[in-house]
C-alpha positions as CSV (number, residue, x, y, z in Angstrom):
1,M,5.8,-15.9,14.6
2,I,5.0,-11.9,14.2
3,R,8.0,-10.2,12.6
4,G,6.2,-6.8,12.3
5,V,3.2,-4.8,12.5
6,G,1.9,-1.4,10.7
7,I,-1.0,0.7,10.8
8,D,-2.1,3.4,8.6
9,I,-4.6,6.1,8.5
10,I,-5.3,8.7,5.6
11,E,-7.7,11.0,4.8
12,K,-9.8,10.1,1.8
13,Q,-10.0,14.3,0.9
14,R,-6.2,14.3,0.0
15,F,-6.6,11.9,-2.5
16,Q,-9.5,14.1,-4.1
17,T,-7.0,16.6,-5.6
18,L,-4.0,13.9,-5.8
19,S,-6.2,11.7,-8.4
20,N,-5.8,14.1,-10.9
21,K,-2.0,14.3,-10.4
22,R,-0.7,11.5,-12.6
23,E,2.7,12.1,-11.8
24,F,2.1,11.2,-8.1
25,L,0.1,8.4,-8.7
26,D,2.9,7.0,-11.4
27,Q,5.3,7.3,-8.4
28,V,2.9,5.2,-6.1
29,L,1.2,3.0,-8.1
30,T,2.3,-0.1,-10.3
31,E,0.2,0.0,-14.0
32,K,-2.2,-2.7,-12.6
33,E,-3.2,-0.7,-9.9
34,M,-3.2,2.3,-11.8
35,S,-5.6,0.6,-14.3
36,R,-8.1,-0.6,-11.5
37,V,-8.2,2.9,-9.9
38,I,-8.9,5.1,-13.3
39,H,-11.7,2.6,-14.2
40,S,-13.1,2.5,-10.6
41,R,-16.3,4.1,-9.7
42,Q,-14.6,5.2,-6.5
43,S,-11.0,6.0,-7.6
44,V,-10.5,8.2,-4.4
45,A,-11.4,5.8,-2.3
46,M,-9.4,2.9,-3.8
47,A,-6.1,5.2,-4.5
48,A,-5.9,6.0,-0.7
49,M,-6.5,2.6,0.4
50,L,-3.7,1.4,-2.0
51,F,-1.6,4.0,-0.4
52,S,-2.6,3.4,3.1
53,L,-1.5,-0.6,2.5
54,K,1.8,0.2,1.2
55,E,2.3,2.9,3.9
56,A,1.4,0.0,6.6
57,L,3.2,-3.0,5.2
58,F,6.7,-0.3,5.0
59,K,6.1,0.1,8.8
60,A,5.4,-3.4,9.8
61,L,8.5,-4.4,7.6
62,G,10.4,-1.7,9.5
63,C,11.7,0.2,6.4
64,G,10.3,3.4,4.5
65,L,11.3,5.3,1.6
66,H,14.5,6.5,3.3
67,Y,15.9,3.3,3.4
68,G,15.7,2.5,-0.3
69,S,12.2,0.8,-0.9
70,F,9.9,2.0,-3.3
71,W,6.2,2.2,-3.7
72,R,5.9,0.3,-6.8
73,D,7.8,-3.0,-5.3
74,I,4.8,-3.5,-3.8
75,E,1.6,-4.5,-6.0
76,V,-2.0,-5.1,-4.3
77,D,-4.5,-7.1,-6.4
78,R,-8.2,-6.4,-6.6
79,Y,-8.7,-8.7,-3.4
80,C,-5.9,-6.9,-1.4
81,N,-3.4,-9.9,-1.8
82,I,0.0,-8.2,-1.8
83,R,3.1,-9.0,-4.1
84,L,6.8,-7.6,-3.3
85,F,9.0,-7.4,-5.7
86,R,13.1,-5.9,-5.9
87,F,13.8,-4.3,-2.5
88,M,10.7,-5.0,-0.9
89,R,11.1,-9.1,-1.6
90,Q,14.6,-8.5,-0.4
91,R,13.6,-6.9,2.8
92,A,10.8,-9.8,3.6
93,R,13.2,-12.4,2.9
94,E,16.0,-10.7,5.4
95,K,12.9,-10.9,7.9
96,S,12.5,-14.3,7.0
97,V,8.6,-13.0,6.4
98,S,6.2,-15.9,5.3
99,K,2.8,-14.3,5.3
100,V,1.4,-11.0,5.5
101,H,-2.0,-10.6,7.2
102,R,-3.5,-7.3,6.2
103,S,-7.1,-5.6,7.1
104,C,-8.3,-2.8,5.1
105,V,-11.5,-0.4,5.8
106,H,-12.8,3.1,4.9
107,S,-15.1,5.1,6.2
108,K,-16.7,8.4,4.1
109,K,-13.5,10.2,5.3
110,Y,-10.7,8.0,6.2
111,A,-9.2,4.6,4.6
112,I,-7.1,2.5,7.9
113,T,-5.0,-0.1,6.9
114,F,-3.4,-3.0,9.5
115,V,-0.8,-5.2,8.5
116,I,1.0,-8.1,10.1
117,V,3.9,-9.9,8.9
118,E,5.0,-13.2,10.2
């Protein structure tokens, strides 16, 4: 049974300047994610994709930063598998989420993600 759906699109250009702002990325990315972004040839695209995927998951779970969730409570591995921690894990349990399905694409200008939780 579908518990929620989330979609997000972001202009990758926004991360062209943000990728130099370590403070912002430290708030959004886990240490493992940050390491992958820093060592990637496409660091801007990767940072935008991770941000977009986390935004879509917030929407699918019906929460956001104003509800107490945190960016770093979501970790995305290099295969786009998602792990939840602390508040986000609790939120998924409250909604009886057993699976998270996601699709991630990017073009020259945009990163787009789609998430379904069931």
